[in-house]
C-alpha positions as CSV (number, residue, x, y, z in Angstrom):
1,M,178.4,147.6,2.8
2,C,174.8,146.8,1.8
3,L,171.8,148.7,2.9
4,H,168.6,147.1,4.1
5,G,166.3,146.7,1.1
6,T,169.2,146.2,-1.3
7,G,168.2,142.6,-1.7
8,E,164.8,143.5,-3.0
9,T,166.2,146.0,-5.4
10,V,168.7,143.4,-6.8
11,R,166.1,140.7,-7.0
12,S,163.8,143.1,-9.1
13,R,166.7,143.8,-11.4
14,T,167.8,140.1,-11.8
15,E,164.4,138.4,-12.0
16,G,164.8,135.3,-14.2
17,V,168.4,134.8,-13.5
18,A,169.0,131.2,-12.3
19,T,170.1,131.2,-8.7
20,G,170.9,127.5,-8.5
21,P,170.2,124.2,-10.4
22,A,166.5,124.6,-10.4
23,S,166.0,127.3,-13.0
24,T,167.4,129.1,-15.9
25,R,166.5,132.4,-17.6
26,P,164.3,131.6,-20.6
27,S,164.7,135.0,-22.3
28,D,166.0,136.0,-25.7
29,A,169.8,136.0,-25.8
30,R,169.8,139.5,-27.3
31,S,168.6,140.9,-23.9
32,W,172.0,140.0,-22.4
33,P,175.3,141.8,-23.1
34,G,177.6,139.4,-24.9
35,G,174.7,137.5,-26.4
36,F,174.1,135.2,-23.4
37,G,170.6,133.8,-22.9
38,R,171.1,131.9,-19.7
39,V,172.9,132.3,-16.5
40,V,173.2,129.5,-14.0
41,D,174.6,129.7,-10.5
42,L,176.8,126.6,-9.8
43,S,177.4,127.5,-6.1
44,H,176.1,126.2,-2.8
45,T,174.9,128.7,-0.2
46,I,177.3,128.8,2.7
47,S,175.6,128.0,6.0
48,P,176.6,126.7,9.4
49,D,175.1,123.3,8.8
50,M,176.3,122.7,5.2
51,P,178.1,119.5,4.3
52,S,181.9,119.6,4.6
53,W,185.0,117.4,4.4
54,D,185.3,117.2,8.2
55,E,183.5,118.6,11.2
56,V,184.9,122.1,10.9
57,K,181.8,124.1,9.9
58,P,181.2,127.8,9.0
59,A,180.1,129.9,12.0
60,R,178.3,133.3,11.9
61,E,177.5,136.0,14.4
62,T,175.1,138.8,14.0
63,L,176.9,142.1,14.8
64,S,174.0,144.3,13.7
65,P,170.5,142.9,13.2
66,P,168.3,143.6,10.2
67,A,166.2,146.7,10.4
68,P,162.4,146.1,10.7
69,D,160.7,145.7,7.3
70,G,160.7,148.8,5.3
71,E,163.0,150.7,7.6
72,F,166.5,151.9,7.0
73,G,169.4,150.3,8.8
74,F,172.7,148.4,8.5
75,Y,172.6,144.6,8.8
76,L,176.0,143.0,9.5
77,Q,177.3,139.5,10.2
78,R,180.7,138.1,11.1
79,W,181.6,134.8,9.5
80,S,184.3,132.3,10.5
81,L,185.2,129.7,7.9
82,T,188.2,128.0,6.2
83,E,189.4,128.8,2.8
84,H,188.0,125.5,1.5
85,T,184.4,125.9,2.5
86,G,181.5,125.0,0.3
87,T,181.9,125.7,-3.4
88,H,185.5,126.8,-3.5
89,L,188.7,127.0,-5.6
90,D,191.9,125.2,-4.8
91,A,195.0,127.2,-5.9
92,P,198.1,125.3,-7.0
93,G,199.8,126.4,-3.7
94,H,197.1,124.5,-1.7
95,V,199.0,121.2,-2.4
96,I,202.4,122.2,-4.0
97,G,205.0,124.1,-2.0
98,G,205.8,127.4,-3.7
99,G,202.8,127.1,-6.0
100,R,200.7,130.0,-7.0
101,L,198.1,131.3,-4.5
102,V,194.7,132.8,-5.2
103,P,195.9,136.4,-5.8
104,D,198.5,135.1,-8.3
105,I,195.8,133.6,-10.6
106,A,195.2,136.0,-13.5
107,P,191.6,137.2,-14.1
108,E,191.6,135.7,-17.6
109,E,192.2,132.3,-16.1
110,L,188.9,132.6,-14.2
111,V,186.7,133.3,-17.3
112,V,186.9,130.2,-19.5
113,P,184.9,127.8,-21.7
114,A,183.2,125.0,-19.8
115,V,183.2,121.4,-20.8
116,V,180.9,119.0,-18.9
117,L,181.7,115.3,-18.7
118,D,178.6,113.5,-17.6
119,I,179.3,110.3,-15.6
120,R,176.0,110.2,-13.6
121,E,174.9,106.8,-14.8
122,R,178.2,105.2,-13.9
123,A,178.5,107.1,-10.6
124,A,175.0,105.8,-9.6
125,Q,176.3,102.3,-9.9
126,D,179.9,102.8,-8.6
127,P,180.5,105.7,-6.2
128,D,184.3,105.1,-6.4
129,T,184.4,105.7,-10.2
130,T,186.8,108.2,-11.7
131,V,186.9,110.2,-14.9
132,E,189.4,108.6,-17.3
133,V,191.0,109.4,-20.6
134,D,188.5,107.2,-22.4
135,D,185.7,109.5,-21.1
136,V,187.4,112.5,-22.7
137,L,187.9,110.6,-26.0
138,A,184.3,109.5,-26.0
139,F,183.1,113.0,-25.3
140,E,185.3,114.4,-28.2
141,R,183.9,111.9,-30.6
142,E,180.4,113.3,-30.0
143,H,181.1,116.9,-29.2
144,G,184.4,117.8,-30.8
145,P,187.8,118.5,-29.2
146,V,188.0,120.0,-25.7
147,P,188.8,123.7,-26.3
148,E,192.2,125.0,-25.2
149,G,191.9,126.9,-22.0
150,A,188.7,125.3,-20.9
151,A,187.6,124.1,-17.5
152,V,186.7,120.5,-17.5
153,L,183.8,119.7,-15.1
154,M,182.8,116.3,-13.8
155,C,179.0,116.0,-13.5
156,S,178.4,112.9,-11.3
157,G,175.0,113.9,-9.9
158,W,176.5,114.0,-6.4
159,S,175.3,117.5,-5.6
160,A,171.8,116.1,-5.4
161,K,172.9,114.6,-2.1
162,W,173.7,118.0,-0.6
163,A,170.3,118.3,1.1
164,E,170.8,114.8,2.8
165,G,173.8,116.1,4.8
166,D,177.3,115.0,5.6
167,T,176.9,111.2,5.5
168,A,175.4,111.2,2.0
169,V,177.7,113.8,0.6
170,R,180.8,112.1,2.0
171,G,179.5,108.7,0.9
172,L,180.3,107.2,4.3
173,D,180.1,103.5,4.6
174,E,179.6,101.4,7.8
175,D,183.4,101.8,8.5
176,G,183.3,105.5,8.1
177,A,185.2,105.4,4.8
178,R,184.4,108.0,2.1
179,H,183.0,107.0,-1.3
180,F,182.3,109.5,-4.1
181,P,183.6,110.0,-7.7
182,G,186.6,112.1,-8.8
183,F,189.2,112.6,-11.5
184,S,192.0,110.1,-12.1
185,P,195.6,111.6,-12.2
186,Q,196.0,110.2,-15.7
187,V,193.1,112.1,-17.1
188,C,194.3,115.3,-15.4
189,E,197.7,114.9,-16.9
190,F,196.2,114.2,-20.3
191,L,194.0,117.2,-20.2
192,V,196.8,119.5,-19.2
193,D,199.5,118.1,-21.6
194,R,197.3,117.3,-24.6
195,R,194.4,119.8,-24.3
196,S,196.0,122.7,-22.4
197,V,193.0,123.1,-20.1
198,A,192.8,125.9,-17.5
199,G,191.3,124.1,-14.6
200,F,189.1,121.3,-13.3
201,G,185.8,121.1,-11.4
202,V,183.8,118.5,-9.5
203,D,180.3,118.3,-7.9
204,T,181.8,116.3,-5.0
205,L,184.0,117.3,-2.0
206,S,187.3,116.6,-3.7
207,S,189.0,116.4,-7.1
208,D,190.1,112.9,-6.0
209,P,187.6,110.2,-5.4
210,G,186.5,109.8,-1.8
211,N,188.4,106.6,-1.2
212,S,191.7,108.2,-2.1
213,T,194.4,108.4,0.6
214,D,197.2,110.0,-1.4
215,F,195.2,112.5,-3.5
216,P,197.1,112.0,-6.8
217,A,194.6,114.1,-8.8
218,H,195.2,117.1,-6.5
219,E,198.9,116.6,-7.0
220,A,198.6,116.3,-10.8
221,I,196.5,119.5,-11.0
222,G,198.7,121.4,-8.6
223,R,202.0,120.4,-10.2
224,A,200.5,121.5,-13.6
225,D,199.9,125.0,-12.1
226,R,196.1,124.6,-12.6
227,W,193.2,125.4,-10.3
228,G,190.5,123.0,-9.2
229,L,186.9,123.8,-8.2
230,E,185.1,121.6,-5.7
231,A,181.5,121.2,-4.5
232,L,179.9,122.6,-7.6
233,T,176.2,122.2,-8.1
234,G,173.8,122.4,-11.0
235,L,176.2,121.0,-13.6
236,D,173.3,119.0,-15.1
237,R,171.8,122.3,-16.2
238,L,174.7,123.1,-18.5
239,P,175.3,122.0,-22.1
240,P,178.2,119.7,-22.7
241,V,180.0,122.5,-24.5
242,G,179.3,126.1,-25.3
243,A,179.0,127.7,-21.8
244,T,181.4,130.2,-20.3
245,L,182.4,129.8,-16.7
246,T,183.2,132.7,-14.4
247,V,184.8,132.0,-11.1
248,G,184.4,134.7,-8.4
249,V,186.9,133.5,-5.8
250,L,187.5,135.3,-2.6
251,P,190.9,137.0,-3.2
252,G,192.4,136.5,0.2
253,L,196.0,137.5,0.9
254,D,198.3,134.4,0.5
255,A,195.1,132.3,0.2
256,S,195.5,128.7,-0.7
257,G,191.9,128.7,-2.0
258,G,188.7,130.5,-1.4
259,P,184.9,130.2,-1.4
260,S,183.6,131.0,-4.8
261,R,180.5,132.2,-6.6
262,V,180.7,130.3,-9.9
263,L,178.4,131.2,-12.8
264,A,177.9,129.6,-16.2
265,L,176.6,131.7,-19.1
266,W,175.6,130.6,-22.6
């Protein structure tokens, strides 16, 4: 339970921490425990009119209104949303029967090195493009091997469309078909088998490209007992390597996934 005024207190203590893609904290790294100099929030704010995969939207109800400015009181809302709302994590059991669910994912699996594969230039020309093994190999020639246990994140630039609403984020064409980038199943299998990654992330609505009908990337990730993050934002703020990702997923009982506050630190 949070008291009225807590937000101002927290803001005063965290001034300079990035709260989205627009800013980072330009302070000396020694001021942060663990030697981190920057913290970036990779999460979209949940709201009733946010873009979504379908027409099911989050809903909220005010149970107790905010107290007048400067006065003490308890502000409380009730939310109704699906497990896969906004920036969220897919557990393996979301797509594979008997697969692990959110509470089964160990804490150490949710604090991992981040690797950012930047395909923005290609995605701008071809919204149906996918991350392929050649993208990983090209990345490694420039930046070194993908670290074991890393999260591999696709930066397609798609999160910039978030403010434009559902049509833009879904990449809908005249026939209502979706078009946005994703991972190929081959690169998912390669990254699991050859690089032992911990998970995957995209700045679109799905690990698979929007035009997929059988979702093979989801299946490859789920069968490999890995998690996938969807609807990330601000990936263009991260270095290609060197950041640490923390995934604060809602730990619902038997949850197939959960809305997440995802932070990058470096």
